C-alpha positions, 0 to 999 in steps of 0.5 A: 108921131104914131099911136104909141108916141101918143099913148106915151105922151099922154101917160107922161103927161098924166104922171106930170099932172099927178106929181103936181097934184101931190107936190102942190097941195100945201101951197095951192090945194085947189090946183092940186085937186084939179091936177090930181083928178085930170091925172086919173082921167088921163091914165083911164083914157091911156088904158083905153087907148091901148085897145084902139085910138077911137075909143077915146073920142067921145063919138067913136063912130065919128072918129077921124084919124087925121083930127085925132093925130091933130088933137082936134076931137072931144074926148070920152068922159070918165063915165064913158071911159069906165063903160068902155073899158068894161064892155070893149077891153073886158076891164071892169072898174069896181064900183068902190074904185070908181066912186072914189074917182067920182067924188074927186071929179065932183070936188074938182068940177065944183072948184072949176065951175063954182068955188070951194070957200076958204079951201086954202085956209080950212084945215078940215077941207084940206084934210078931206082933200087928202082923204080923197086923194089917198082913197083914189090913189089906192085904187088907181095904183091897184089898177095900174098894177093890174094893168102892168103889161100896158104901163110897164115903161112907167114903173118908175113914175108909179113908184115915185108917185107912191112914195110921194103919196106916202108923204102926203099923208102927213096932213092927216096926222092931226085927225089920226091923233084926235081919234085916239080916244075912240081907237082906244075905246075900240081896242078896250072892247076887244077890237084890233084896229088895222093899218089902212090900205089907203092912208096907212094909219092904223085906224081901220076898224074891222067888223070880222066875218070870221077869223080870216075875213074882215070888212074894215072902214078907216076912221081917218080917210073913210076908206072901206075894204075887205081884208083876208089874212092867210098864210102865203102858199109859197113861204107859209108866212102870214099875208094880208090881201085887201079888196081883190084876190091878187097880191104879192107876198111881201115876205117872198114876193111870190104871186097870190091869186084867187085860186090860192085863196080858194084853197086856203079859205075852203074848209075841205074837211066839212066840204068833203063830208057835206058833199059826200052827204048830198049837200051840194052848197059846199061845191065851188060856185061862180060869182054873179058880180065879177064872173069868177069861175068857181071862185066863190066858197062858202064860209058858214052861212055866207058865200065869199068870192075870192076874186072880188070879195063880194059876199052873198048869203045864197047860191042858186043853180043855173036851170040849164047847166046846173053850175052853182052861181051867186045872183039871180037864176030865175030865167037861166033855163032859157038864158043861161048863166054867166058861163052857159048860153042856156036853151036859146044858146044851145038851140042856136048853136044846134 
């Protein structure tokens, strides 16, 4: 068995656990949580293994190929997997996504090492678990789509899991019905609840930043996200994009990138006039949160990143390269920004 075979086996095992986690919820919610969480952890490890097999060994400096091939090793924790994906593979898992995985893991740990009172009979506890599953699957599904090259042989498994999760959401129907008075009050006040990307219910209440950007919180599953609504750059039909600047238009299947969002969200006329008058605050800026290059656009008094959807109330110029950035530029003359090495780097290269 070579490294590819181990990756295949690990990934197939993960989807087996995922299907069990979804399918057995009604009769055995406790084991559903345990299996669902195991699947999340295995898929993170599988992506890490694509970089190198030693990275899923807890003490990678002591990794032994013979022991690894024999399964005789301690694997990384979820936190360690995230750190190595970020620092070695350059794949950062956003805080919101990881916090969702962490909540699920904490729930799992409680069940394994202590107990969860009456989880098999408690309707509220079961609804909470389904909400956690929905949020975790939303984020995991996005990661698998981002890692499509690595998991291209598992497209059918991903689609099957997604279909199963849609059926899984029926357990939240009672909560959605109970929220009708609250949602009616939102509509009466002028709000327009939107469909939640995680649980599917039209219970995500917006707090609009402007006409095109709106942070949302779902009253059913507590999922939070930011949605951007623009016209598709390929077919001109309305498209809603959630939480990151990559999407596929449901109408024409065209790929939408942060560059498309920057163009759509930039007030080009105001920017042209302001820049002509020496106001450089309308120049495209770099994101200090995700390292996006020229992904930050000005929206009134807010600076919005079209890559990670982070918001900032100001930009600062790098004191070395003069590039505008969100984040703290206090020591940038010496150390530079995310896109330059500053004076220290220049002197080192010189």
